[in-house]
DOPABA-892730 format. One record per atom (N, C-alpha, C): residue number from 1; residue in one letter; atom name; x, y, z. Coordinates in steps of 0.1 Angstrom, whole numbers, plus 5000, padded with zeros to 4 digits. Atoms other than C-alpha are relative to their C-alpha. Last residue first. Layout:
N
+-----+------+------+------+------+------+
:  nr : rest : atom :   xx :   yy :   zz :
+-----+------+------+------+------+------+
: NUM :    A :   CA :    X :    Y :    Z :
...
+-----+------+------+------+------+------+
END
This chain:
127
+-----+------+------+------+------+------+
:  nr : rest : atom :   xx :   yy :   zz :
+-----+------+------+------+------+------+
: 127 :    N :    N : 5004 : 5007 : 5013 :
: 127 :    N :   CA : 0995 : 1117 : 3783 :
: 127 :    N :    C : 4990 : 5009 : 4993 :
: 126 :    K :    N : 5013 : 4996 : 5005 :
: 126 :    K :   CA : 1015 : 1135 : 3810 :
: 126 :    K :    C : 4997 : 4993 : 4987 :
: 125 :    I :    N : 4999 : 4997 : 5014 :
: 125 :    I :   CA : 1044 : 1116 : 3826 :
: 125 :    I :    C : 4986 : 5003 : 4995 :
: 124 :    N :    N : 5006 : 4987 : 5002 :
: 124 :    N :   CA : 1044 : 1117 : 3864 :
: 124 :    N :    C : 5002 : 5005 : 4985 :
: 123 :    K :    N : 4990 : 4990 : 5005 :
: 123 :    K :   CA : 1068 : 1088 : 3865 :
: 123 :    K :    C : 4995 : 5014 : 4998 :
: 122 :    A :    N : 4989 : 5000 : 4991 :
: 122 :    A :   CA : 1044 : 1067 : 3886 :
: 122 :    A :    C : 5011 : 5009 : 4997 :
: 121 :    I :    N : 5004 : 4994 : 4988 :
: 121 :    I :   CA : 1015 : 1078 : 3865 :
: 121 :    I :    C : 5011 : 5001 : 5010 :
: 120 :    M :    N : 5001 : 4986 : 5003 :
: 120 :    M :   CA : 1033 : 1070 : 3833 :
: 120 :    M :    C : 4996 : 5008 : 5012 :
: 119 :    Y :    N : 4986 : 4995 : 5001 :
: 119 :    Y :   CA : 1043 : 1036 : 3846 :
: 119 :    Y :    C : 5000 : 5015 : 4999 :
: 118 :    E :    N : 4995 : 5000 : 4986 :
: 118 :    E :   CA : 1007 : 1029 : 3856 :
: 118 :    E :    C : 5014 : 5005 : 5001 :
: 117 :    E :    N : 5007 : 4989 : 4993 :
: 117 :    E :   CA : 0996 : 1040 : 3821 :
: 117 :    E :    C : 5004 : 5000 : 5014 :
: 116 :    T :    N : 4994 : 4987 : 5004 :
: 116 :    T :   CA : 1023 : 1018 : 3805 :
: 116 :    T :    C : 4993 : 5011 : 5007 :
: 115 :    L :    N : 4987 : 4999 : 4993 :
: 115 :    L :   CA : 1011 : 0988 : 3825 :
: 115 :    L :    C : 5007 : 5013 : 4997 :
: 114 :    G :    N : 5003 : 4998 : 4986 :
: 114 :    G :   CA : 0975 : 0993 : 3813 :
: 114 :    G :    C : 5013 : 5002 : 5008 :
: 113 :    I :    N : 5005 : 4987 : 4998 :
: 113 :    I :   CA : 0986 : 0998 : 3777 :
: 113 :    I :    C : 4998 : 5003 : 5015 :
: 112 :    L :    N : 4988 : 4992 : 5001 :
: 112 :    L :   CA : 1007 : 0966 : 3779 :
: 112 :    L :    C : 4996 : 5015 : 5001 :
: 111 :    A :    N : 4993 : 5001 : 4987 :
: 111 :    A :   CA : 0976 : 0948 : 3792 :
: 111 :    A :    C : 5013 : 5009 : 4999 :
: 110 :    H :    N : 5008 : 4993 : 4990 :
: 110 :    H :   CA : 0955 : 0961 : 3763 :
: 110 :    H :    C : 5008 : 5000 : 5013 :
: 109 :    L :    N : 4998 : 4986 : 5003 :
: 109 :    L :   CA : 0982 : 0950 : 3738 :
: 109 :    L :    C : 4993 : 5008 : 5011 :
: 108 :    Y :    N : 4986 : 4996 : 4996 :
: 108 :    Y :   CA : 0983 : 0915 : 3754 :
: 108 :    Y :    C : 5002 : 5015 : 4998 :
: 107 :    I :    N : 4999 : 5001 : 4985 :
: 107 :    I :   CA : 0945 : 0912 : 3753 :
: 107 :    I :    C : 5014 : 5004 : 5004 :
: 106 :    W :    N : 5007 : 4988 : 4994 :
: 106 :    W :   CA : 0944 : 0925 : 3717 :
: 106 :    W :    C : 5002 : 4999 : 5015 :
: 105 :    T :    N : 4992 : 4989 : 5004 :
: 105 :    T :   CA : 0969 : 0898 : 3706 :
: 105 :    T :    C : 4995 : 5013 : 5006 :
: 104 :    N :    N : 4989 : 5000 : 4990 :
: 104 :    N :   CA : 0949 : 0872 : 3725 :
: 104 :    N :    C : 5010 : 5011 : 4997 :
: 103 :    N :    N : 5005 : 4995 : 4988 :
: 103 :    N :   CA : 0918 : 0882 : 3704 :
: 103 :    N :    C : 5011 : 5000 : 5011 :
: 102 :    K :    N : 5002 : 4985 : 5001 :
: 102 :    K :   CA : 0938 : 0879 : 3672 :
: 102 :    K :    C : 4995 : 5005 : 5013 :
: 101 :    S :    N : 4987 : 4993 : 4999 :
: 101 :    S :   CA : 0951 : 0845 : 3683 :
: 101 :    S :    C : 4998 : 5015 : 4999 :
: 100 :    E :    N : 4996 : 5001 : 4986 :
: 100 :    E :   CA : 0915 : 0833 : 3689 :
: 100 :    E :    C : 5013 : 5007 : 5003 :
:  99 :    D :    N : 5007 : 4990 : 4991 :
:  99 :    D :   CA : 0904 : 0847 : 3656 :
:  99 :    D :    C : 5004 : 4999 : 5014 :
:  98 :    D :    N : 5014 : 5003 : 4998 :
:  98 :    D :   CA : 0931 : 0828 : 3636 :
:  98 :    D :    C : 4994 : 5010 : 5010 :
:  97 :    I :    N : 5003 : 5007 : 4988 :
:  97 :    I :   CA : 0964 : 0844 : 3626 :
:  97 :    I :    C : 4985 : 4998 : 5001 :
:  96 :    K :    N : 4997 : 5014 : 5002 :
:  96 :    K :   CA : 0977 : 0854 : 3591 :
:  96 :    K :    C : 4995 : 4991 : 5012 :
:  95 :    D :    N : 5009 : 5006 : 5010 :
:  95 :    D :   CA : 0961 : 0889 : 3589 :
:  95 :    D :    C : 5002 : 4985 : 4999 :
:  94 :    Y :    N : 5014 : 5000 : 4996 :
:  94 :    Y :   CA : 0977 : 0899 : 3622 :
:  94 :    Y :    C : 4990 : 4993 : 4990 :
:  93 :    L :    N : 5004 : 5011 : 4992 :
:  93 :    L :   CA : 1012 : 0888 : 3613 :
:  93 :    L :    C : 4985 : 5000 : 5002 :
:  92 :    G :    N : 5003 : 5012 : 5008 :
:  92 :    G :   CA : 1021 : 0910 : 3584 :
:  92 :    G :    C : 4995 : 4988 : 5008 :
:  91 :    R :    N : 5003 : 4998 : 5014 :
:  91 :    R :   CA : 1035 : 0937 : 3606 :
:  91 :    R :    C : 4999 : 4987 : 4993 :
:  90 :    L :    N : 5004 : 5014 : 5005 :
:  90 :    L :   CA : 1033 : 0927 : 3642 :
:  90 :    L :    C : 4997 : 5001 : 4985 :
:  89 :    K :    N : 5009 : 4999 : 5011 :
:  89 :    K :   CA : 1033 : 0965 : 3650 :
:  89 :    K :    C : 4996 : 4986 : 4995 :
:  88 :    F :    N : 5013 : 4995 : 4996 :
:  88 :    F :   CA : 1048 : 0961 : 3684 :
:  88 :    F :    C : 4990 : 5001 : 4989 :
:  87 :    I :    N : 5006 : 5008 : 4989 :
:  87 :    I :   CA : 1076 : 0938 : 3675 :
:  87 :    I :    C : 4987 : 5005 : 5003 :
:  86 :    E :    N : 5005 : 5012 : 5006 :
:  86 :    E :   CA : 1083 : 0957 : 3642 :
:  86 :    E :    C : 4994 : 4990 : 5010 :
:  85 :    N :    N : 5011 : 4997 : 5007 :
:  85 :    N :   CA : 1086 : 0989 : 3661 :
:  85 :    N :    C : 4994 : 4988 : 4993 :
:  84 :    L :    N : 5011 : 4999 : 4991 :
:  84 :    L :   CA : 1110 : 0974 : 3685 :
:  84 :    L :    C : 4987 : 5003 : 4993 :
:  83 :    K :    N : 5004 : 5014 : 4996 :
:  83 :    K :   CA : 1131 : 0962 : 3656 :
:  83 :    K :    C : 4989 : 5001 : 5010 :
:  82 :    Y :    N : 5007 : 5007 : 5011 :
:  82 :    Y :   CA : 1131 : 0997 : 3640 :
:  82 :    Y :    C : 4995 : 4986 : 5005 :
:  81 :    Q :    N : 5014 : 4995 : 5000 :
:  81 :    Q :   CA : 1139 : 1013 : 3674 :
:  81 :    Q :    C : 4992 : 4994 : 4989 :
:  80 :    D :    N : 5008 : 5005 : 4988 :
:  80 :    D :   CA : 1169 : 0991 : 3678 :
:  80 :    D :    C : 4986 : 5004 : 5000 :
:  79 :    N :    N : 5002 : 5015 : 5001 :
:  79 :    N :   CA : 1182 : 0997 : 3643 :
:  79 :    N :    C : 4992 : 4995 : 5011 :
:  78 :    N :    N : 4987 : 5008 : 5001 :
:  78 :    N :   CA : 1179 : 1035 : 3645 :
:  78 :    N :    C : 4996 : 4985 : 5000 :
:  77 :    Y :    N : 4998 : 5010 : 4989 :
:  77 :    Y :   CA : 1145 : 1050 : 3636 :
:  77 :    Y :    C : 5015 : 4995 : 4998 :
:  76 :    H :    N : 4992 : 4994 : 4989 :
:  76 :    H :   CA : 1144 : 1081 : 3614 :
:  76 :    H :    C : 5004 : 4991 : 5011 :
:  75 :    K :    N : 4987 : 4996 : 5006 :
:  75 :    K :   CA : 1133 : 1063 : 3582 :
:  75 :    K :    C : 5009 : 5006 : 5011 :
:  74 :    L :    N : 4992 : 5012 : 5001 :
:  74 :    L :   CA : 1105 : 1047 : 3602 :
:  74 :    L :    C : 5014 : 5003 : 4995 :
:  73 :    V :    N : 4987 : 4998 : 4992 :
:  73 :    V :   CA : 1091 : 1081 : 3610 :
:  73 :    V :    C : 5010 : 4989 : 4999 :
:  72 :    D :    N : 4991 : 4991 : 5007 :
:  72 :    D :   CA : 1065 : 1079 : 3582 :
:  72 :    D :    C : 5013 : 5002 : 5007 :
:  71 :    D :    N : 4989 : 4995 : 4991 :
:  71 :    D :   CA : 1051 : 1048 : 3599 :
:  71 :    D :    C : 5009 : 5009 : 4992 :
:  70 :    N :    N : 4987 : 4997 : 5007 :
:  70 :    N :   CA : 1019 : 1042 : 3580 :
:  70 :    N :    C : 5010 : 5006 : 5010 :
:  69 :    H :    N : 4997 : 4986 : 5001 :
:  69 :    H :   CA : 0991 : 1026 : 3599 :
:  69 :    H :    C : 5014 : 5002 : 4994 :
:  68 :    N :    N : 4998 : 4995 : 5013 :
:  68 :    N :   CA : 0983 : 0990 : 3590 :
:  68 :    N :    C : 5004 : 5015 : 4999 :
:  67 :    F :    N : 4990 : 5008 : 5006 :
:  67 :    F :   CA : 0984 : 0971 : 3623 :
:  67 :    F :    C : 5004 : 5005 : 4986 :
:  66 :    Y :    N : 4988 : 4998 : 4993 :
:  66 :    Y :   CA : 0964 : 0998 : 3640 :
:  66 :    Y :    C : 5012 : 4993 : 4994 :
:  65 :    N :    N : 4992 : 4990 : 5007 :
:  65 :    N :   CA : 0939 : 0996 : 3612 :
:  65 :    N :    C : 5013 : 5003 : 5008 :
:  64 :    E :    N : 4989 : 5007 : 5008 :
:  64 :    E :   CA : 0927 : 0964 : 3629 :
:  64 :    E :    C : 5008 : 5010 : 4992 :
:  63 :    D :    N : 5000 : 4995 : 5013 :
:  63 :    D :   CA : 0908 : 0986 : 3654 :
:  63 :    D :    C : 5011 : 4994 : 4992 :
:  62 :    K :    N : 4996 : 5012 : 5008 :
:  62 :    K :   CA : 0905 : 0966 : 3686 :
:  62 :    K :    C : 4998 : 5003 : 4985 :
:  61 :    N :    N : 5012 : 5003 : 5008 :
:  61 :    N :   CA : 0887 : 0996 : 3702 :
:  61 :    N :    C : 5003 : 4988 : 4991 :
:  60 :    I :    N : 5011 : 5003 : 4991 :
:  60 :    I :   CA : 0914 : 0997 : 3730 :
:  60 :    I :    C : 4987 : 4996 : 4992 :
:  59 :    I :    N : 4998 : 5013 : 4993 :
:  59 :    I :   CA : 0941 : 0994 : 3704 :
:  59 :    I :    C : 4989 : 4997 : 5009 :
:  58 :    K :    N : 5001 : 5011 : 5009 :
:  58 :    K :   CA : 0927 : 1021 : 3681 :
:  58 :    K :    C : 5002 : 4986 : 5007 :
:  57 :    T :    N : 5014 : 5002 : 5003 :
:  57 :    T :   CA : 0922 : 1044 : 3710 :
:  57 :    T :    C : 4998 : 4989 : 4990 :
:  56 :    K :    N : 5008 : 5006 : 4990 :
:  56 :    K :   CA : 0957 : 1038 : 3723 :
:  56 :    K :    C : 4986 : 4998 : 4996 :
:  55 :    H :    N : 5011 : 5008 : 5007 :
:  55 :    H :   CA : 0974 : 1046 : 3690 :
:  55 :    H :    C : 4991 : 4993 : 5010 :
:  54 :    I :    N : 5007 : 4990 : 5008 :
:  54 :    I :   CA : 0996 : 1073 : 3706 :
:  54 :    I :    C : 4988 : 4994 : 4993 :
:  53 :    Y :    N : 5010 : 4995 : 4991 :
:  53 :    Y :   CA : 1006 : 1046 : 3731 :
:  53 :    Y :    C : 4991 : 5011 : 4993 :
:  52 :    V :    N : 5011 : 5009 : 5000 :
:  52 :    V :   CA : 1025 : 1029 : 3703 :
:  52 :    V :    C : 4988 : 5006 : 5008 :
:  51 :    N :    N : 5004 : 5005 : 5014 :
:  51 :    N :   CA : 1053 : 1052 : 3693 :
:  51 :    N :    C : 4988 : 4991 : 4999 :
:  50 :    E :    N : 4998 : 4990 : 5011 :
:  50 :    E :   CA : 1064 : 1074 : 3722 :
:  50 :    E :    C : 4994 : 4996 : 4987 :
:  49 :    I :    N : 5006 : 4987 : 4997 :
:  49 :    I :   CA : 1050 : 1054 : 3751 :
:  49 :    I :    C : 5001 : 5009 : 4988 :
:  48 :    F :    N : 5014 : 5002 : 5000 :
:  48 :    F :   CA : 1059 : 1020 : 3736 :
:  48 :    F :    C : 4993 : 5013 : 5002 :
:  47 :    F :    N : 5003 : 5001 : 5015 :
:  47 :    F :   CA : 1095 : 1032 : 3729 :
:  47 :    F :    C : 4984 : 4999 : 4999 :
:  46 :    N :    N : 4999 : 4987 : 5005 :
:  46 :    N :   CA : 1097 : 1042 : 3766 :
:  46 :    N :    C : 4997 : 5001 : 4985 :
:  45 :    I :    N : 5011 : 4993 : 4995 :
:  45 :    I :   CA : 1084 : 1008 : 3776 :
:  45 :    I :    C : 5000 : 5015 : 4996 :
:  44 :    P :    N : 5013 : 5004 : 5006 :
:  44 :    P :   CA : 1108 : 0990 : 3754 :
:  44 :    P :    C : 4988 : 5008 : 5004 :
:  43 :    A :    N : 5003 : 4995 : 5014 :
:  43 :    A :   CA : 1138 : 1012 : 3763 :
:  43 :    A :    C : 4987 : 4995 : 4994 :
:  42 :    I :    N : 5010 : 4990 : 5000 :
:  42 :    I :   CA : 1137 : 1006 : 3801 :
:  42 :    I :    C : 4996 : 5005 : 4986 :
:  41 :    A :    N : 5013 : 5005 : 4995 :
:  41 :    A :   CA : 1155 : 0973 : 3802 :
:  41 :    A :    C : 4989 : 5010 : 4998 :
:  40 :    N :    N : 5008 : 4988 : 4998 :
:  40 :    N :   CA : 1185 : 0985 : 3782 :
:  40 :    N :    C : 4985 : 4996 : 5003 :
:  39 :    I :    N : 4992 : 4988 : 5001 :
:  39 :    I :   CA : 1213 : 0959 : 3780 :
:  39 :    I :    C : 4992 : 5013 : 5004 :
:  38 :    K :    N : 4989 : 5002 : 4991 :
:  38 :    K :   CA : 1195 : 0928 : 3792 :
:  38 :    K :    C : 5009 : 5013 : 5001 :
:  37 :    T :    N : 5004 : 4996 : 4986 :
:  37 :    T :   CA : 1164 : 0941 : 3775 :
:  37 :    T :    C : 5010 : 4998 : 5011 :
:  36 :    F :    N : 5001 : 4986 : 4999 :
:  36 :    F :   CA : 1182 : 0940 : 3741 :
:  36 :    F :    C : 4996 : 5004 : 5014 :
:  35 :    R :    N : 4987 : 4993 : 4999 :
:  35 :    R :   CA : 1194 : 0905 : 3744 :
:  35 :    R :    C : 4999 : 5014 : 5003 :
:  34 :    K :    N : 4993 : 5004 : 4988 :
:  34 :    K :   CA : 1160 : 0891 : 3753 :
:  34 :    K :    C : 5013 : 5006 : 5001 :
:  33 :    Y :    N : 5006 : 4994 : 4989 :
:  33 :    Y :   CA : 1143 : 0912 : 3726 :
:  33 :    Y :    C : 5007 : 4996 : 5013 :
:  32 :    Y :    N : 4996 : 4986 : 4999 :
:  32 :    Y :   CA : 1167 : 0901 : 3699 :
:  32 :    Y :    C : 4995 : 5007 : 5013 :
:  31 :    S :    N : 4986 : 5000 : 4996 :
:  31 :    S :   CA : 1161 : 0865 : 3707 :
:  31 :    S :    C : 5005 : 5014 : 5001 :
:  30 :    L :    N : 4999 : 5004 : 4986 :
:  30 :    L :   CA : 1123 : 0870 : 3707 :
:  30 :    L :    C : 5015 : 5000 : 5004 :
:  29 :    Y :    N : 5004 : 4989 : 4991 :
:  29 :    Y :   CA : 1124 : 0890 : 3675 :
:  29 :    Y :    C : 5002 : 4997 : 5015 :
:  28 :    N :    N : 4990 : 4989 : 5001 :
:  28 :    N :   CA : 1145 : 0863 : 3657 :
:  28 :    N :    C : 4996 : 5012 : 5009 :
:  27 :    S :    N : 4995 : 4996 : 4987 :
:  27 :    S :   CA : 1123 : 0834 : 3670 :
:  27 :    S :    C : 5010 : 5012 : 5000 :
:  26 :    G :    N : 4987 : 5004 : 4998 :
:  26 :    G :   CA : 1100 : 0829 : 3641 :
:  26 :    G :    C : 5006 : 5005 : 5013 :
:  25 :    I :    N : 4991 : 4990 : 5006 :
:  25 :    I :   CA : 1069 : 0849 : 3632 :
:  25 :    I :    C : 5015 : 4996 : 5001 :
:  24 :    I :    N : 5005 : 4993 : 5012 :
:  24 :    I :   CA : 1043 : 0822 : 3636 :
:  24 :    I :    C : 5010 : 5009 : 4993 :
:  23 :    P :    N : 5003 : 5010 : 5010 :
:  23 :    P :   CA : 1059 : 0798 : 3661 :
:  23 :    P :    C : 4995 : 5006 : 4986 :
:  22 :    S :    N : 4988 : 5004 : 5007 :
:  22 :    S :   CA : 1073 : 0829 : 3678 :
:  22 :    S :    C : 4998 : 4988 : 4990 :
:  21 :    I :    N : 5001 : 4998 : 5014 :
:  21 :    I :   CA : 1038 : 0842 : 3686 :
:  21 :    I :    C : 5012 : 4995 : 4992 :
:  20 :    Q :    N : 5012 : 5006 : 5005 :
:  20 :    Q :   CA : 1035 : 0827 : 3721 :
:  20 :    Q :    C : 4999 : 5002 : 4985 :
:  19 :    I :    N : 4999 : 5014 : 5000 :
:  19 :    I :   CA : 1071 : 0834 : 3730 :
:  19 :    I :    C : 4988 : 4993 : 4993 :
:  18 :    L :    N : 4991 : 5004 : 5011 :
:  18 :    L :   CA : 1068 : 0870 : 3718 :
:  18 :    L :    C : 5002 : 4985 : 5000 :
:  17 :    F :    N : 5008 : 4999 : 5012 :
:  17 :    F :   CA : 1037 : 0874 : 3741 :
:  17 :    F :    C : 5009 : 4996 : 4988 :
:  16 :    S :    N : 5010 : 5011 : 5000 :
:  16 :    S :   CA : 1056 : 0861 : 3771 :
:  16 :    S :    C : 4992 : 5000 : 4987 :
:  15 :    H :    N : 4992 : 5012 : 5002 :
:  15 :    H :   CA : 1085 : 0885 : 3764 :
:  15 :    H :    C : 4991 : 4988 : 4999 :
:  14 :    L :    N : 4997 : 4999 : 5014 :
:  14 :    L :   CA : 1060 : 0914 : 3761 :
:  14 :    L :    C : 5008 : 4987 : 4997 :
:  13 :    L :    N : 5012 : 5002 : 5008 :
:  13 :    L :   CA : 1045 : 0904 : 3795 :
:  13 :    L :    C : 5003 : 5000 : 4985 :
:  12 :    N :    N : 5004 : 5014 : 4999 :
:  12 :    N :   CA : 1079 : 0900 : 3811 :
:  12 :    N :    C : 4988 : 4997 : 4992 :
:  11 :    N :    N : 4991 : 5008 : 5008 :
:  11 :    N :   CA : 1091 : 0934 : 3797 :
:  11 :    N :    C : 4997 : 4985 : 5001 :
:  10 :    F :    N : 5002 : 4997 : 5014 :
:  10 :    F :   CA : 1060 : 0952 : 3810 :
:  10 :    F :    C : 5009 : 4991 : 4992 :
:   9 :    Q :    N : 5013 : 5006 : 5004 :
:   9 :    Q :   CA : 1062 : 0934 : 3844 :
:   9 :    Q :    C : 4997 : 5003 : 4985 :
:   8 :    K :    N : 4998 : 5014 : 5001 :
:   8 :    K :   CA : 1099 : 0943 : 3847 :
:   8 :    K :    C : 4987 : 4993 : 4996 :
:   7 :    I :    N : 4991 : 5003 : 5011 :
:   7 :    I :   CA : 1093 : 0979 : 3839 :
:   7 :    I :    C : 5001 : 4985 : 4998 :
:   6 :    L :    N : 5008 : 4998 : 5012 :
:   6 :    L :   CA : 1064 : 0981 : 3863 :
:   6 :    L :    C : 5008 : 4997 : 4988 :
:   5 :    V :    N : 5009 : 5011 : 5001 :
:   5 :    V :   CA : 1085 : 0965 : 3891 :
:   5 :    V :    C : 4991 : 5002 : 4987 :
:   4 :    T :    N : 4992 : 5011 : 5004 :
:   4 :    T :   CA : 1113 : 0991 : 3885 :
:   4 :    T :    C : 4991 : 4987 : 4998 :
:   3 :    I :    N : 4997 : 4999 : 5014 :
:   3 :    I :   CA : 1088 : 1019 : 3886 :
:   3 :    I :    C : 5008 : 4988 : 4995 :
:   2 :    T :    N : 4988 : 4992 : 5004 :
:   2 :    T :   CA : 1075 : 1008 : 3919 :
:   2 :    T :    C : 5002 : 5000 : 4985 :
:   1 :    M :    N : 4989 : 5008 : 5006 :
:   1 :    M :   CA : 1040 : 0996 : 3925 :
:   1 :    M :    C : 5012 : 5009 : 4996 :
+-----+------+------+------+------+------+
END
């Protein structure tokens, strides 16, 4: 798969996820994400690599502590990075959803991990 295709698949998957959770979290993040990816389509996957992929083990093991880890670097994020972090962390959401939705959340995160790893292989990024 080409790098461009992987980026599009990553962004489409995350977009689909945001659509599904927007009744719970509202549509602000979805609206922001749509606008943001039109301007900078590669930023979400790069952000994911730098800030979420490091928690791969927690995500793969469905460790609920992933949603509670402390983000000491938040003060260093710019506005776009902060919003992307909130999208990926689902802060305050996980405890409010039913078991089926929790399982779906893990499925999406696992799929994003898989696409990220394919992207990293294609870009020859070491993990």
